[in-house]
C-alpha positions as CSV (number, residue, x, y, z in Angstrom):
1,X,-24.9,17.7,7.8
2,X,-23.1,18.5,4.6
3,X,-19.5,17.1,4.1
4,X,-17.1,19.9,3.4
5,X,-13.5,20.1,2.3
6,X,-11.4,23.2,1.8
7,X,-9.1,23.7,-1.2
8,X,-6.4,26.0,-2.5
9,X,-5.7,26.9,-6.1
10,X,-2.6,25.1,-7.2
11,X,-0.1,26.9,-9.5
12,X,3.0,24.8,-9.2
13,X,2.8,21.7,-11.4
14,X,6.4,20.6,-11.6
15,X,7.5,17.3,-9.9
16,X,9.3,19.2,-7.2
17,X,6.3,21.4,-6.5
18,X,4.0,18.4,-6.2
19,X,6.6,16.6,-3.9
20,X,6.7,19.7,-1.6
21,X,2.9,19.8,-1.6
22,X,2.6,16.2,-0.5
23,X,5.4,16.7,2.1
24,X,3.4,19.5,3.7
25,X,0.3,17.2,4.2
26,X,-1.6,18.2,1.1
27,X,-2.8,16.3,-1.9
28,X,-2.8,17.6,-5.5
29,X,-6.3,17.5,-7.1
30,X,-8.4,18.7,-10.0
31,X,-12.0,19.7,-10.2
32,X,-14.0,19.6,-13.5
33,X,-17.4,20.9,-14.3
34,X,-19.5,23.2,-16.5
35,X,-18.8,26.2,-14.2
36,X,-15.1,25.5,-13.9
37,X,-13.0,26.4,-16.9
38,X,-10.4,23.8,-18.1
39,X,-10.4,21.8,-14.9
40,X,-9.1,23.8,-11.9
41,X,-5.9,22.6,-10.4
42,X,-6.2,22.6,-6.6
43,X,-4.9,21.0,-3.5
44,X,-6.7,19.6,-0.5
45,X,-5.6,18.8,3.1
46,X,-4.7,15.1,3.3
47,X,-6.3,14.6,6.7
48,X,-9.6,16.1,5.5
49,X,-9.7,14.0,2.4
50,X,-8.8,10.8,4.4
51,X,-11.7,11.4,6.8
52,X,-14.1,11.6,3.8
53,X,-12.7,8.5,2.2
54,X,-13.1,6.5,5.4
55,X,-16.6,7.7,6.1
56,X,-18.2,7.9,2.7
57,X,-16.1,8.2,-0.5
58,X,-19.3,8.4,-2.7
59,X,-20.9,11.3,-0.8
60,X,-21.8,14.7,-2.2
61,X,-19.1,17.1,-1.0
62,X,-19.1,20.9,-0.7
63,X,-15.8,21.9,-2.1
64,X,-14.7,25.4,-0.8
65,X,-12.0,26.8,-3.1
66,X,-10.3,29.8,-1.5
67,X,-11.2,33.0,-3.3
68,X,-13.1,31.0,-6.0
69,X,-16.3,29.8,-4.4
70,X,-18.2,26.8,-3.2
71,X,-19.1,23.9,-5.4
72,X,-21.1,20.7,-4.9
73,X,-18.8,17.9,-6.2
74,X,-18.3,14.1,-6.0
75,X,-15.1,12.2,-6.2
76,X,-14.6,10.9,-9.7
77,X,-11.2,9.2,-9.5
78,X,-8.5,8.5,-7.0
79,X,-4.9,7.7,-7.8
80,X,-3.0,5.7,-5.2
81,X,0.6,4.5,-4.8
82,X,0.6,0.9,-6.0
83,X,2.8,-0.2,-3.0
84,X,1.7,1.9,0.0
85,X,-1.8,2.7,-1.1
86,X,-1.2,6.3,-0.3
87,X,-3.4,8.8,-2.2
88,X,-1.4,10.6,-4.8
89,X,-4.1,12.6,-6.6
90,X,-7.9,13.0,-6.6
91,X,-10.3,14.2,-9.3
92,X,-13.5,15.9,-8.3
93,X,-16.5,16.3,-10.6
94,X,-18.8,19.3,-10.1
95,X,-22.5,18.3,-10.0
96,X,-25.9,20.1,-10.1
97,X,-28.2,19.5,-7.2
98,X,-31.2,19.4,-9.4
99,X,-29.8,16.8,-11.8
100,X,-29.7,13.0,-11.4
101,X,-26.3,11.4,-10.5
102,X,-25.1,7.9,-10.5
103,X,-23.4,6.7,-7.4
104,X,-22.3,3.6,-5.4
105,X,-23.8,2.9,-2.0
106,X,-22.3,0.5,0.5
107,X,-24.3,-2.2,2.3
108,X,-24.1,-2.9,6.0
109,X,-25.5,-5.9,7.9
110,X,-27.4,-5.5,11.2
111,X,-28.6,-8.1,13.7
112,X,-27.5,-11.6,14.4
113,X,-28.4,-14.5,12.1
114,X,-29.8,-17.6,13.8
115,X,-28.4,-19.5,10.9
116,X,-24.9,-18.6,11.9
117,X,-25.6,-19.6,15.5
118,X,-26.8,-23.0,14.1
119,X,-23.3,-23.4,12.5
120,X,-24.0,-21.8,9.1
121,X,-21.5,-19.7,7.3
122,X,-22.3,-16.0,6.6
123,X,-21.3,-15.2,3.0
124,X,-21.5,-11.6,1.7
125,X,-21.7,-11.6,-2.1
126,X,-22.4,-8.0,-2.7
127,X,-20.9,-5.2,-0.7
128,X,-22.3,-2.2,-2.6
129,X,-24.9,-1.4,-5.3
130,X,-25.2,1.3,-8.0
131,X,-28.1,3.7,-7.9
132,X,-29.3,6.9,-9.6
133,X,-31.0,9.8,-7.8
134,X,-30.9,13.5,-7.0
135,X,-27.8,14.4,-4.9
136,X,-30.0,15.4,-2.0
137,X,-31.5,11.9,-1.9
138,X,-28.2,10.0,-1.9
139,X,-28.1,7.7,1.1
140,X,-24.8,7.3,3.0
141,X,-25.4,3.5,3.3
142,X,-28.1,0.8,3.0
143,X,-28.8,-1.6,5.9
144,X,-29.9,-5.2,5.9
145,X,-31.3,-6.9,9.0
146,X,-30.1,-10.5,8.9
147,X,-31.8,-11.5,12.2
148,X,-34.3,-13.6,10.3
149,X,-31.9,-15.5,8.1
150,X,-31.5,-19.3,8.7
151,X,-29.3,-21.8,7.0
152,X,-30.1,-21.7,3.2
153,X,-31.7,-18.3,3.3
154,X,-30.4,-15.4,1.3
155,X,-31.2,-11.7,0.5
156,X,-31.3,-10.4,-3.1
157,X,-30.8,-6.9,-4.3
158,X,-34.5,-6.8,-5.0
159,X,-35.2,-7.4,-1.3
160,X,-33.4,-4.2,-0.2
161,X,-35.5,-1.4,1.2
162,X,-34.7,1.3,-1.4
163,X,-35.9,4.8,-0.3
164,X,-38.3,6.6,-2.5
165,X,-36.8,8.7,-5.3
166,X,-33.9,6.3,-5.9
167,X,-33.5,4.2,-9.0
168,X,-31.7,0.9,-8.6
169,X,-29.1,0.2,-11.4
170,X,-27.6,-3.0,-10.0
171,X,-29.2,-6.3,-11.2
172,X,-32.1,-7.0,-8.9
173,X,-31.4,-10.7,-8.9
174,X,-27.9,-10.4,-7.5
175,X,-27.4,-12.1,-4.2
176,X,-26.4,-9.7,-1.4
177,X,-25.9,-12.2,1.5
178,X,-26.6,-15.9,2.1
179,X,-26.2,-18.3,4.9
180,X,-24.4,-21.4,3.7
181,X,-24.8,-24.8,5.2
182,X,-22.0,-25.9,7.6
183,X,-19.1,-27.6,5.9
184,X,-18.6,-31.0,7.3
185,X,-15.0,-32.3,7.3
186,X,-14.9,-35.6,5.5
187,X,-12.2,-37.9,6.5
188,X,-11.6,-40.7,4.1
189,X,-10.5,-43.9,5.7
190,X,-8.0,-45.8,3.7
191,X,-8.6,-49.5,3.3
192,X,-6.1,-51.7,5.0
193,X,-4.3,-53.9,2.5
194,X,-2.5,-56.9,3.8
195,X,1.0,-57.2,2.4
196,X,2.0,-60.8,2.1
197,X,5.2,-61.9,3.8
198,X,7.6,-63.5,1.3
199,X,8.6,-67.0,2.2
200,X,12.3,-67.6,2.2
201,X,13.1,-71.0,0.9
202,X,16.3,-72.4,2.3
203,X,17.8,-74.9,-0.1
204,X,18.6,-78.3,1.4
205,X,22.2,-79.2,1.6
């Protein structure tokens, strides 16, 4: 099922206009592409955008601009407030469905590692990888089954099950996940040192 988001052409670009736009639950945005002249200034509904960012921010999106048309796009850049993390602006990039695109795909772990049950520590080194493929072949996520990992075992990027038609761009020797040996608490016992008692010499009268 395609991910869709509706948009309106944005005319007001002053500070007050943008403030009013955000206050009404919308986010200012721009969309660039060969079929879009000069980078169209648009706005999208904050709730719709938030849902996409939570589910798959690297997905191919069908952007429906009112009275303009429907365009396949991907999110190119997101500007956030440095303090609150709230989205301030988003840039969309128009793509062609018959041309290769670069994208980031997240990695999820499935299963229970026997190494963890043995006391090992699960360490995830790589949370996402970079790939290149046609937009239609872009996977929402890649899964790794860790049910066979014992202490000392790891999974490399080269071990991932990459679907056909997808080119891996991340270094294949990168570690994705490893099961570290349990860390034993070492308590150093301090040597007891005898402190000699000073002898008090009482002079004879």
